[in-house]
N, C-alpha and C positions, 0 to 999 in steps of 0.2 A: 448799804453796812458791813459789819463785818461780818465777813462767814462762819456761820455757826458753827457748821459741822466740822471743823479744821482744829476744836479746842485741845491747845497741847502743854506740856509741862516747859516752866521755862519761857523766854522771849515769844519761844514758838505761841506761846498766850497772846502773842500780838493778833494770829487768827480767831479767837475766841471772840464772844462778843464781852468778855469780863475788863477787858483793857480799854477805858473811853475816856475821852480827851478830861476828865473833872481834875479837881484838885487834887495834891496829894494824899490828904487824907479822904479821899473817898473814892482812891483808886486804890488797890492794890499793889505791892510794891512784887517785883518780877520775882517768881522763884527761881529755886540756884538752877542752873544752868552752865551747857558749855561755852557757849557766848558772851562774850565780856559784855556788862552794863557798864556805862560812862556817862561820867555826870559833863555838867557845861558851866563856866564860869560867863556871867553876865558882861561882857566888857563896855559898852554903849549903849544910849537908847535913842532913837531916833522916833520924829514922826509919821505917820502911816494913816494914809484917809482909810477912816473907822467905815465909810460908805464900801470899801473895794472889797470886790469877792473875790482873792486873789486867787490864781490856777497858777500862774504861772513866774519866777520871779528870776532875776540875773543880773550881772553885774557888766558892765563894757565903756571901758574909756570915758571914766569921771563919772556915770551915774547908773543909777538901776534903771530896770527896765523890767516893766509887769504887765500880766495879762489877766485880765477880770474875766468873771461870768456871768450867768444871769442872763435869758432872753431879753431883750428891747436896753441892757448895760453894758453889755460885752465890748469890749477897747484892748488895745493894746499902746499901753503908755510910756514917756521916759518922766524918771522922777527924781528931784534934788534929792538927796541923802538928808542934807541939811535942815530942811524945814518939810518937806515932803510934799511939795507943792508940783502938780505935774506942769511939766516944763510942752509937751508934744504929745499929741496923742492921736490914733487913727482906730475909727469905730470899725467894730465888725456888723454883719447884716444884721437885724434887730431880729429877725426871725433864728439867727444862730446863738450856741451859749458856748462861750470863748472857753477854751482850756491851755494846754502847757506852751510854751516859750523854748527856742531855742535861739540861739544865735548861730546862722553859716556864711562866715566871709562877711559880706557888706550888707546882708541881708536878715531881719530875722523872719520865724518860721513859725506862724502861731497855728494849734488844733483848735477844733471845735468838739464837740462831745458826740452829739447822734447824726453829724452830717455829712461824715466823710469829708470834711473840707479843711485844707491846710492854705491856710492865709501867709503871703509874701508879704514884706516890709521892708521897704530901705530905711535902715538903722539910722540913718543919720534926721531924715524928714519923716519916716515915720507914713510913708506915701506906698500905697498898694503897688506890690511889683507882682501880681501875678495869683495862680493857685495851683496845687495841686490836689489830688482825691486820693483816696485811702479806705483801706476795708476795716469796716470793727471801729469800735470807741476812740474818742480820744482822750487820756487822762494828761498823763504830767511826759517831758520832753526835754532832751538836752544833746548837748553835743561832745562828742571825745574827739573832736578833731578829723575824725575820718568818717565817721559816720552819725547819725541821729538815732537818739537810742528813749523812745518811747515806754510809758506806762498804759495799761487799758484796762486795768482795775483787776484782771487775772494776774496771777502769779508767775507771768515771763515779762519779761524785757526784749521786748519788739526792736531788733537792732536795721535800721531802713536808710536806702539810698538819700543822701542832703539834696541831690537835685531833682531825683523823680519821688520823691518816697516809696517805691517799691522795696517792699520787704527783701532782706536780704537772710534773714536767720533771726530766730527766736533763742532768750536764756532762761533758763526756769530759775525760779527764784528759790531759795530754799532756806530756814533755818532749822537748825539741829535735825537737817536732812529731810524735813518736810516743806510742802509747798507753802508760802508767805505770799497770801493773796492782799488786793488793796490797797496794792504801793500807787501812790499817787504824784504830787509834785516830785521830780527829779533833779539831781545837779552833780557834773562830771567835777570828782576835785580832787585833785591831787593824783590820778591813776585809781581811784576808787568812786562808787557811785552810793549818794548819797540817796535817800530816797525819805519822804513824809509816808506813814501806814495811815488811811485815810480814817478820821475818828479817833483816835490814839495822843496820849501827847510822846512820843517817840517817834526818833528818826532810825532809821535802820542805813548800816553805812554794809556794800555789798560789792563782792569780788566780779566785778564785768565781765568776768573773762568766765568764771565756773556760776555764778548766778549763787555764791554761797554769801549767807549773812554772816559777817567779820565782827559785829559788835552792834549794840545796840544804846541810843543815845536818851539819855532819860530829859526828857526838857517839862517834865508832868511842874517844873515851877516856875515856868513861862505864862504855862497855860491857867495855875493859878494865878498871878500877878495881875494877867488880864480881865478874869474874871467874867466872861463871854457868859449870857445866859443863853443867847440862841446857840441851839444846839448843833446848826450849821456854822458856826463862829469856832473852825476848827482850825490848828497846826497845818500850816500850808505854805511854801513859800522861804526856798534856798537859793541864795546867793552868794557866790564864791570870787572875791578879788583876790584874781593869781599874784596881783602883783604886790599887793602890801599884806597879802596870806589873811584875807580879813573874810571873815564866816555871819551871812548874817539871814536872820528868819524872822517868819511872821506868819499871819493867820489871816482867814478869809473873817473881814469885818474888824479886824485887831486894829485898836489903835494906836499900838507902837510896833517898830521893829526894832528888832534888836541884834547886835552885834556878841557875838559868845565865840570861846573858847572852847573847843573840847580835851577832856581830860586825855594826857597820854595814854594809851594801851596796843596788846598786838595787834598783830597788822595781818 
C-alpha cells in the first residue's frame, strides 16, 4: 500500500493514500507542483492475457516478454503483440512469487518477491540458465546497458552487477525533494527511468543519476477504461520498443495492452 506517513502536496501526494488507481471521477487531480504532470495519448490497443498478474514487461526482437506473479502461477513468457498469445514459457518454482524482468545480453533475469532468488533464462528458448542470490524484496527490474536497476518497494533504486546481482550502489528517488516510495515496475527509456507507482494510475519519469522525478505521467484514463474491480488489478508493466520508439503499458489482470505516446514536456 502507499506509505501513509509521507503525504505531501503536488505529485508528492503519490506517496499518500489519496492517489489510488481509481477512475478519474473518483481520484483527485494532482495539485500544483514543480514537477510537470504529462498526459498520454492512446496510439493502439492490443489483447492481453487477463489472467496474467503482470510484474515485468519488456520488448525484444519483435516480441513482448512478460513475467507474472502469484505462487503456483508465476512464469516468464514470450507473447505475441498482435493477439496476446503465449509463444513460449518458462515456469518459476510453484513456491515462489515472480516479480520484475530485465534483459541482459542473451539472457532474461527475473526476480522473486521474498525468496531472494533471481532466475536466468535463455532469451530464445526460455530454458533456465542459472540463478543468483540477492538480499531484500524483489519488485521491478530493468537494465541501462551497464547495470541492472531494481526497485524493492522503498524509495531507492538499487544498482546491481548484471552478472552477480551484487549491489553496487543505491539512488534515492525524490519528488519535489521528498522520498517517493512504492516504485514498482521499471523500464529504461532513452536515458530516463520510467516507473509505476504501486496502487496509483500514474507513471513517474526519474533521472537515474540523481533520483529526481522529472515528470508524472497521468494514465488514469487507461485505468478508467479497463475498469477493473479487483483492487490488485493495478497499472503495472512498461515496455519500450527502442527501434520503433513505441511505448507499451498494461496492468495486472488487464485484458488490454496499450501503446501510448506521452505528451512532450521538460526533461
